[in-house]
C-alpha positions in Angstrom: 3.8 18.9 -32.8 5.2 16.0 -34.7 4.2 12.9 -33.6 8.2 12.0 -33.2 7.9 14.2 -30.1 6.2 11.9 -28.6 9.6 9.8 -28.2 12.1 13.0 -28.4 11.5 15.0 -24.8 9.2 17.8 -25.6 5.7 17.1 -24.2 3.4 19.1 -21.9 0.7 17.5 -19.6 -1.4 19.0 -22.3 0.2 17.4 -24.8 0.7 14.0 -22.8 -3.2 13.8 -22.8 -3.9 14.2 -26.4 -1.3 11.7 -27.4 -2.7 9.7 -25.3 -5.7 9.5 -26.4 -4.4 9.4 -29.9 -1.9 6.3 -29.6 -3.9 4.3 -27.3 -2.2 4.8 -23.9 -4.5 5.3 -21.3 -4.5 9.2 -19.4 -3.5 6.9 -15.9 -0.4 5.6 -17.5 3.0 7.0 -15.6 6.0 8.7 -17.0 7.7 5.3 -17.3 5.4 3.5 -19.3 6.7 6.3 -22.2 9.9 5.1 -22.0 12.7 8.4 -22.2 9.7 11.3 -22.4 10.5 14.2 -20.6 8.2 16.2 -19.2 8.7 20.1 -18.6 7.6 22.3 -20.7 5.4 25.0 -20.0 3.4 26.3 -23.0 2.5 29.6 -21.5 4.9 31.6 -18.7 4.1 30.3 -15.2 2.1 27.2 -16.6 3.2 24.3 -14.2 3.5 21.2 -15.9 3.2 18.1 -14.2 4.7 14.9 -14.5 1.8 12.1 -14.1 2.6 9.0 -12.2 0.4 5.7 -11.2 -0.2 4.5 -8.0 -1.3 0.6 -8.0 -2.8 -1.2 -5.5 -3.4 -4.9 -5.3 -7.3 -4.6 -3.7 -10.1 -4.0 -6.1 -11.5 -0.6 -4.5 -9.5 2.6 -2.7 -12.5 3.3 -1.3 -10.9 2.2 2.1 -8.7 4.7 4.3 -5.8 2.8 4.2 -4.0 5.2 1.6 -4.7 8.5 3.9 -1.4 9.6 3.1 -1.3 9.8 -0.8 -5.2 11.4 -0.3 -3.7 14.2 2.1 -0.5 14.7 -0.1 -3.0 14.9 -3.0 -5.5 17.3 -1.4 -2.5 19.3 0.2 -1.1 20.0 -2.9 2.3 18.2 -1.5 2.5 16.0 -4.8 1.9 19.3 -7.2 4.6 21.5 -5.6 6.6 18.6 -6.2 6.1 18.2 -9.8 4.0 15.3 -9.7 -0.1 14.6 -10.6 -0.6 11.3 -8.8 -3.2 8.5 -10.3 -4.7 5.9 -7.9 -5.9 2.9 -9.2 -7.0 -0.4 -8.4 -6.0 -3.9 -9.4 -7.5 -6.3 -10.9 -6.2 -9.4 -9.1 -3.3 -9.7 -6.3 -0.3 -9.9 -8.6 -1.3 -6.4 -10.4 0.8 -4.3 -7.8 3.9 -5.8 -9.5 3.0 -7.0 -12.5 1.8 -3.2 -13.8 4.8 -2.1 -12.4 7.1 -4.7 -14.6 5.4 -4.1 -17.8 5.4 -0.4 -17.1 1.9 0.4 -16.6 2.1 1.8 -13.6 5.0 3.9 -11.7 4.6 2.4 -8.2 2.9 -0.7 -6.7 1.7 -1.6 -3.5 1.8 -6.1 -2.8 2.3 -7.8 0.1 5.7 -9.5 0.8 4.1 -12.8 -1.2 2.9 -11.1 -4.1 6.2 -9.1 -4.1 8.7 -12.1 -4.0 6.7 -14.5 -6.0 7.3 -11.3 -8.7 11.2 -11.3 -7.9 11.2 -15.6 -8.1 9.9 -15.2 -11.7 11.9 -12.6 -12.8 10.0 -9.5 -12.8 12.4 -6.1 -12.1 10.8 -4.5 -8.9 12.0 -3.9 -5.7 10.5 -2.6 -2.7 11.5 0.8 -1.8 9.3 2.0 1.1 8.2 0.2 3.6 4.9 1.1 5.1 4.8 -1.3 8.1 7.9 -2.3 10.4 6.5 -6.0 11.5 3.6 -8.2 10.4 0.0 -6.3 9.1 -1.7 -10.1 8.9 -4.2 -11.3 11.2 -5.9 -14.7 11.2 -9.3 -14.5 12.1 -12.3 -16.8 13.1 -16.2 -16.7 14.3 -16.2 -14.8 17.5 -17.6 -17.7 18.8 -15.0 -20.2 17.6 -13.7 -22.9 19.8 -10.3 -21.7 18.1 -8.2 -20.2 20.8 -5.2 -19.6 19.3 -3.7 -19.3 15.8 -1.7 -22.5 16.8 -4.7 -24.3 16.4 -5.4 -24.0 12.5 -4.0 -27.0 12.1 -6.8 -29.5 10.2 -9.1 -26.4 9.6 -10.0 -24.4 6.3 -9.4 -20.7 5.6 -11.2 -18.9 3.4 -9.1 -16.5 0.9 -10.6 -14.1 -1.8 -8.3 -15.9 -4.4 -5.6 -18.2 -4.7 -3.0 -15.9 -4.7 -3.4 -15.1 -1.0 -2.1 -18.5 0.0 1.6 -16.3 -0.4 0.5 -14.7 2.5 -1.2 -17.4 4.5 1.3 -20.3 3.9 4.5 -18.2 5.5 2.1 -17.5 8.8 1.4 -21.1 9.1 5.0 -22.2 8.5 5.7 -19.8 11.1 3.3 -21.0 13.6 5.1 -24.9 12.9 1.5 -25.8 11.3 1.9 -28.1 8.5 0.6 -26.9 5.2 -0.7 -29.9 4.0 -3.1 -29.8 7.4 -5.1 -27.2 6.1 -7.9 -26.8 3.4 -8.2 -23.6 1.9 -11.6 -22.2 0.0 -11.8 -19.5 -2.1 -14.9 -17.3 -1.6 -14.2 -13.9 -3.5 -15.3 -11.0 -2.1 -17.2 -12.7 0.5 -14.2 -14.8 2.1 -15.1 -12.7 5.1 -18.8 -14.0 5.4 -17.6 -17.5 4.5 -16.6 -17.8 7.8 -18.8 -15.6 9.5 -21.8 -18.3 8.0 -19.4 -21.7 9.0 -18.2 -22.1 5.7 -14.6 -22.1 6.6 -12.9 -22.3 10.0 -10.6 -18.7 9.7 -10.1 -16.4 7.0 -7.0 -14.1 6.3 -7.3 -10.5 7.7 -5.3 -7.6 8.0 -4.8 -4.3 10.4 -7.8 -2.2 10.6 -10.6 -4.7 8.7 -12.0 -5.5 12.1 -13.3 -2.1 12.2 -14.1 -2.2 8.4 -16.0 -5.4 9.0 -17.6 -4.2 12.4 -19.3 -1.3 10.2 -21.3 -3.9 8.4 -22.2 -6.1 11.5 -19.2 -8.9 11.1 -17.9 -9.3 14.7 -15.1 -11.7 14.7 -12.2 -12.4 16.6 -8.8 -11.3 15.2 -5.3 -13.1 15.9 -3.3 -10.2 15.1 0.1 -10.7 13.4 2.5 -8.3 15.4 1.7 -10.9 18.0 2.5 -13.9 17.0 4.7 -13.1 13.8 8.3 -11.5 13.1 7.7 -11.3 9.1 7.2 -7.7 7.4 4.2 -6.3 5.5 3.4 -4.4 2.2 5.6 -1.8 1.1 5.7 0.0 -1.9 7.8 -1.1 -5.0 9.3 0.6 -8.0 10.9 -0.9 -11.0 14.5 -1.9 -10.6 16.0 0.2 -13.9 13.9 3.4 -13.0 16.3 3.8 -9.5 19.3 3.7 -12.2 17.5 6.4 -14.1 18.7 9.7 -12.7 14.8 11.0 -14.1 13.3 8.2 -13.1 14.7 7.9 -9.7 14.5 11.7 -9.0 10.1 11.3 -9.5 10.3 8.5 -7.3 12.1 10.5 -4.6 9.7 13.1 -4.9 7.1 10.4 -4.7 7.9 8.7 -1.4 8.8 12.4 0.1 5.2 13.2 -1.0 4.4 9.9 1.1 6.1 10.7 3.8 4.5 14.4 4.1 1.3 12.8 4.2 2.0 10.7 7.2 3.6 13.0 8.8 0.0 15.4 8.5 -1.5 12.2 9.6 0.9 12.0 12.0 0.0 15.9 13.9 -3.4 16.2 12.9 -4.9 12.3 12.2 -8.5 13.8 12.0 -7.8 16.1 9.4 -6.3 13.5 7.4 -9.5 11.4 8.0 -12.0 14.0 7.3 -10.0 14.5 4.0 -10.6 10.6 2.9 -13.7 10.1 4.2 -14.9 13.2 2.2 -13.2 11.8 -0.8 -15.1 8.3 -1.3 -18.5 7.9 -1.2 -18.0 4.0 -0.3 -16.0 4.6 2.7 -19.4 7.0 3.9 -21.5 4.6 3.0 -19.7 1.8 5.0 -18.4 3.9 8.0 -19.4 6.6 10.4 -16.7 8.8 10.8 -15.8 7.2 14.5 -15.1 3.8 12.6 -13.7 5.7 9.7 -10.8 7.2 12.1 -10.1 4.0 14.7 -9.2 2.0 11.2 -7.3 5.1 9.9 -5.9 4.9 13.4 -4.7 1.5 13.3 -3.1 1.5 10.1 -1.5 5.2 11.2 0.2 3.6 13.9 1.8 0.9 11.8 2.9 3.2 9.1 4.9 5.4 11.5 6.6 2.5 13.0 9.6 3.5 11.6 10.2 7.0 12.1 8.6 5.8 16.0 12.3 4.1 15.9 14.1 7.3 14.6 14.8 5.4 11.6 12.3 7.6 9.6 9.6 7.0 7.3 9.4 3.9 4.7 12.2 2.2 6.8 12.9 -1.6 6.7 13.4 -3.8 9.7 16.2 -6.5 7.1 16.2 -9.2 10.1 12.5 -9.4 8.9 12.6 -9.4 5.8 15.6 -12.3 6.1 13.4 -14.4 8.3 10.9 -14.2 6.1 12.8 -14.9 2.5 14.3 -18.3 4.5 10.8 -19.3 5.4 8.8 -18.5 2.2 11.9 -20.7 1.0 12.1 -23.5 2.9 8.5 -24.2 2.0 8.7 -24.1 -1.7 6.8 -20.6 -2.1 10.3 -19.6 -4.2 12.1 -22.0 -6.1 15.1 -20.0 -5.0 16.4 -18.8 -1.9 15.9 -14.7 -2.7 18.4 -12.4 -0.6 17.4 -9.4 0.7 19.1 -6.9 -0.9 17.5 -8.3 -4.3 13.6 -7.9 -2.9 14.2 -4.8 -0.8 16.2 -1.4 -1.0 16.9 1.8 1.1 18.8 3.6 -1.3 15.4 6.4 -1.3 14.9 6.5 2.6 17.0 9.3 3.4 15.8 11.9 0.4 11.8 10.5 1.5 12.8 12.0 5.0 14.0 15.5 3.3 11.3 17.8 4.0 10.4 20.6 6.0 8.5 18.8 8.8 8.0 22.1 10.4 5.7 23.5 7.7 3.5 19.9 7.6 2.9 20.1 11.0 2.2 24.1 10.8 -0.3 22.8 7.8 -1.6 20.2 10.0 -2.3 22.2 12.9 -3.9 25.1 10.7 -5.9 22.5 8.7 -9.7 23.6 9.4 -12.1 20.5 10.5 -15.6 20.6 9.9 -18.3 20.3 12.4 -18.3 16.7 12.4 -14.8 15.6 12.8 -14.3 18.7 15.3 -15.8 16.2 17.5 -14.7 12.8 16.4 -12.1 10.8 19.1 -9.8 8.5 18.7 -9.8 5.4 20.7 -6.6 5.0 20.9 -2.7 6.8 19.9 -1.6 7.6 16.8 2.0 7.5 17.3 
């Protein structure tokens, strides 16, 4: 194979890996990073050739229950059947989930609304195409013995965050609560941001759905003010390059990724213990931190939120535009964006119908027939999944 074939469209998965090493392109870099590459030429009859795609999260680890839908879609072969070889990567900082997508180093990112809108405001060509949760995933957290009884009492307090970028998450929450932003002091504590509150170095910290059981697993008992009780704003979702939606080949790959995601969510809705077992078995870090019971509760809280669109009859990945409008109004008012961003430049529902076009009966059969091991057969949920 000649070197120019790397850009002329005749590339097998095997050749891709060879060329990646030769030209210094990471094997985890997705199809979009190579421009016009078309992957689909098998070297032997019957050989399945997959399009590599990279999914990136802003957090420093993948070893949590949060992405169980992608684990399921990978383990059950849904992505493979759709022609995708998925690589999942963790990001070095909060901006990674948009920056790496914008720079063609990843195909799909998973940012918070604050990171996403900050990225759009600075000119990154990314758009959220799949909403993982309708409503606020964010919580504000205090010590269990804290005298603070409501998040509205955080005026004049100190708030612990991982890094400065997390202010884009907390500031709008405070503004929505009517708290003057100049009345709070932020403490940057890195991975010990939760311990900073526990040890009395800060009054409160940013938290999110299912973090309570993760902290419970390591002996950190805190009081969580849940965002769904005081906020109308949106949560994290999957972002893509805007230009990829206009490219038929890349758009089709994104549709297949979102469809695989929906299939993973539907599987987890049908047999949550099976989805939890797959994720728990994959990640040693989860097994070290959590018992199966705590892991299932962590996943349950997330799963219940992930299926909100389906529960409303809108389908997996659906958006609630009014929540986004409220959010965009607030972040412009507090100066978090230079422009008053529009809903249409931040989110798109263009892929949602196709993302929900899958054989639900087949996925349900797969889930019902999945063999649980002796441990997971006996793990009971603390609440509903749907």
